[in-house]
C-alpha positions in Angstrom: -11.3 -8.1 -2.3 -10.7 -10.2 1.1 -13.8 -11.1 3.0 -11.8 -11.1 6.1 -10.8 -7.3 7.3 -10.3 -6.1 4.1 -7.3 -5.2 2.1 -6.8 -1.5 1.2 -4.1 -3.4 -1.6 -6.2 -6.1 -3.1 -8.8 -5.6 -5.2 -7.5 -7.5 -8.2 -8.6 -10.2 -11.0 -10.8 -13.1 -9.7 -9.6 -15.9 -6.9 -11.0 -19.4 -7.1 -11.4 -20.1 -3.5 -11.1 -17.8 0.0 -10.9 -19.0 3.2 -9.2 -18.8 6.5 -6.3 -21.5 7.6 -3.0 -21.4 9.2 -0.3 -20.3 7.1 3.6 -20.3 7.6 6.2 -17.6 7.3 7.3 -19.1 4.0 4.0 -19.7 2.3 3.0 -15.9 3.4 6.0 -14.5 1.5 6.0 -16.8 -1.4 1.9 -16.3 -2.3 2.3 -12.5 -1.8 5.1 -12.2 -3.8 3.6 -13.7 -6.5 0.7 -12.1 -6.1 2.1 -8.3 -5.7 4.3 -9.1 -9.2 1.3 -10.2 -10.6 -0.9 -7.2 -9.7 1.6 -4.5 -9.6 0.6 -3.0 -13.2 -3.0 -3.0 -12.6 -2.4 -1.9 -8.8 -0.6 0.9 -10.0 -2.9 2.0 -13.2 -6.2 2.1 -10.8 -4.5 3.6 -7.4 -1.1 5.5 -8.6 -2.6 8.6 -9.1 -4.4 8.7 -5.7 -1.7 7.9 -4.0 0.8 10.4 -5.5 1.7 9.0 -8.9 5.4 10.0 -10.5 4.6 13.6 -9.2 6.3 13.4 -5.1 2.5 15.0 -4.3 1.7 13.3 -1.6 2.2 10.9 1.3 -0.9 9.5 2.2 -1.8 6.8 5.2 -4.8 5.4 3.7 -8.1 5.0 2.1 -9.2 8.1 4.2 -6.5 10.4 2.3 -5.0 11.4 5.3 -1.9 13.7 4.0 1.3 13.5 6.2 2.1 16.8 5.0 -0.9 18.1 7.1 -0.8 15.0 9.9 2.7 15.6 10.4 3.3 12.3 12.3 6.8 11.7 11.0 7.6 14.8 12.8 7.7 18.4 11.0 8.1 18.4 7.4 10.1 21.1 7.6 12.5 18.9 9.5 12.9 16.2 7.3 15.4 17.6 5.0 18.6 15.1 5.7 17.2 12.7 7.8 17.9 9.2 6.7 14.5 7.7 6.2 13.5 4.2 5.9 10.0 3.1 3.8 9.1 -0.7 4.5 6.8 -2.3 1.8 7.0 0.8 -0.4 5.0 -0.5 -3.4 6.2 2.3 -5.7 7.5 4.3 -2.8 4.9 7.2 -3.8 5.7 8.0 0.0 9.6 7.6 -0.3 9.2 9.6 -3.3 7.4 12.8 -1.2 9.6 12.5 1.7 12.8 12.7 -0.5 11.4 15.8 -2.2 11.6 17.3 1.2 15.2 16.6 1.3 15.1 13.2 3.2 17.6 10.3 2.5 15.1 7.5 1.8 15.5 4.2 1.2 12.7 2.3 0.1 12.0 -1.6 -0.1 9.4 -4.2 -1.0 9.1 -8.0 -1.7 8.0 -7.7 -5.3 10.2 -6.7 -7.9 7.3 -5.4 -10.4 6.1 -3.0 -7.5 9.8 -1.6 -7.5 9.5 -1.1 -11.3 7.0 1.6 -10.7 9.0 3.9 -8.8 9.5 7.3 -9.7 13.9 8.0 -10.5 15.1 10.7 -8.2 18.1 11.9 -6.4 17.9 10.9 -2.5 15.3 7.4 -3.3 17.3 4.3 -3.6 15.2 0.8 -3.7 15.6 -2.5 -2.9 13.9 -5.7 -3.0 14.1 -7.3 0.6 11.5 -9.4 3.0 10.8 -7.1 5.8 11.1 -9.7 8.3 15.0 -9.5 7.4 15.8 -6.1 6.9 19.0 -5.8 5.2 20.4 -2.4 6.8 22.7 -1.8 9.7 21.7 -1.5 13.4 20.9 2.1 14.4 21.4 3.1 10.7 18.1 5.4 10.2 16.4 7.9 11.9 13.3 7.7 10.6 11.1 4.4 9.6 7.8 4.2 8.1 4.9 2.2 6.1 1.8 2.8 4.6 -0.2 -0.2 4.9 3.3 -1.9 3.9 4.4 -5.4 4.5 3.2 -5.5 8.3 -0.5 -7.2 7.8 1.4 -9.2 4.8 4.1 -11.3 7.0 3.8 -13.8 9.0 5.3 -12.6 12.0 5.1 -8.7 12.0 6.9 -9.2 15.8 9.8 -10.2 14.0 9.3 -7.3 11.7 8.8 -4.7 14.7 12.2 -6.3 16.0 14.0 -5.4 13.1 12.8 -2.1 12.6 13.9 -0.9 16.3 17.3 -2.6 15.9 17.5 -0.5 12.3 16.5 3.0 14.0 18.9 5.1 16.0 17.9 6.3 19.6 15.1 8.3 19.9 14.4 7.6 16.1 10.5 7.3 15.2 8.9 4.4 13.3 5.0 5.3 11.9 2.8 2.4 10.3 -0.6 2.0 9.1 -2.6 -0.8 8.5 -6.4 -1.9 8.2 -8.0 -1.1 11.7 -8.3 -4.2 13.1 -12.3 -4.0 13.8 -12.9 -4.7 10.0 -12.1 -8.4 10.6 -15.1 -8.8 12.3 -17.5 -7.5 8.7 -17.8 -8.3 5.7 -15.4 -6.7 3.1 -18.2 -4.9 1.6 -18.2 -1.0 1.1 -22.0 -0.7 0.9 -24.9 -1.8 3.7 -23.9 -5.5 4.0 -19.8 -4.4 5.5 -22.1 -2.9 8.5 -23.1 -5.7 10.2 -20.6 -7.8 12.2 -20.3 -11.5 10.4 -17.3 -13.1 12.2 -14.9 -12.8 15.5 -12.9 -10.1 15.8 -10.1 -12.5 17.8 -10.1 -14.8 15.2 -6.5 -14.8 14.3 -6.5 -17.3 11.6 -4.6 -16.0 8.4 -7.4 -15.3 5.2 -6.0 -17.0 2.4 -6.8 -17.1 -1.7 -5.7 -20.2 -3.4 -5.4 -21.4 -6.8 -7.3 -24.6 -8.2 -4.5 -26.4 -6.8 -4.9 -25.4 -3.2 -1.8 -23.4 -3.4 -1.7 -20.0 -1.4 -1.9 -17.3 -3.8 -2.5 -14.0 -1.4 -2.6 -14.1 2.3 -3.2 -11.5 5.0 -2.7 -11.6 8.8 -4.7 -10.7 11.4 -3.6 -8.8 15.0 -5.9 -7.2 17.2 -5.0 -3.5 18.4 -4.2 -5.1 21.8 -2.0 -7.9 19.6 0.1 -4.6 17.8 0.8 -3.2 21.0 2.1 -5.9 22.5 4.4 -6.2 19.8 5.5 -2.6 19.8 6.6 -3.0 22.9 8.2 -6.1 23.3 10.3 -4.5 20.6 11.6 -2.0 22.2 9.5 0.9 21.0 7.0 3.2 23.1 3.8 3.5 21.7 3.1 7.7 21.0 -0.2 7.9 19.5 -2.9 5.5 17.5 -4.8 7.6 14.9 -7.6 6.4 13.6 -8.5 8.6 10.7 -12.4 9.7 9.7 -13.4 9.9 6.6 -13.5 13.0 5.4 -16.4 14.8 2.9 -13.8 15.5 0.6 -13.0 11.6 -0.4 -15.9 9.9 -2.5 -13.5 7.5 -3.5 -14.5 3.8 -3.1 -11.9 1.5 -3.1 -13.0 -2.4 -2.6 -14.1 -2.6 1.3 -13.5 1.1 1.8 -16.0 3.9 0.8 -17.7 7.2 2.1 -20.4 4.9 3.8 -18.3 2.3 5.8 -16.0 5.2 6.9 -19.0 7.4 8.2 -19.4 4.7 10.8 -16.3 2.4 11.1 -12.6 3.1 11.5 -11.1 1.9 8.1 -7.2 2.6 9.3 -5.3 2.5 12.6 -1.9 4.3 12.2 0.8 3.4 15.4 3.1 5.8 16.1 6.1 4.9 18.1 9.4 5.9 19.3 12.5 4.3 19.9 13.5 5.6 24.0 17.2 7.9 23.5 
């Protein structure tokens, strides 16, 4: 797990070195593609069931287990049928599979081919390997876009991703994305009591980097404050409708990396941004 804000996604294997340094777009993309192509099998074995598995059982927004069927952040579930939906940084497309099961027409993409190999085969769900900074779709081609802990923390230029999303959304369309809550970057990534005491600056935006013995980046996360996220959304021409900070439910006893019932009782772990493209 990272020692920064903590990645909901990253809990695989040992790393020779961790730290903070400036990392550009090409290095970030290469490192994270390699990491996910290596980690996908173990990650899906460990967490696939929580995320919905191949049953299209649910769409969860983060480790707290907030379910889209309950939250309906994308809009009323009954109105998803026939809508064109884009899932960004989909992993094994568990969220996309749930959307397709509701009758949506879904295109889901991820940077890592190994992740996509775990996606279920089903009608109304198309998969593509792509980079979120270069979405391979025509302008105004989707009604809804979504990303559950996908892509936004793992690119050097998240503002560009938001511009791309705004480009492919139809007027009146909606984009909802979840990321590690930015406040977590000020705390150690520890699910126990040590994770409740701030150890760094919330305002330190230097990327978190794991490197191999040769100094090559093997995993990268980029930090943005809440204000940074809002400004990037607005600059892309989108309107923020809501910021959801899910509370940890008593029914969830899972510990996932730095996420745990203990920390969830004191600190928000996930931030979900609900955005619309003006009609």
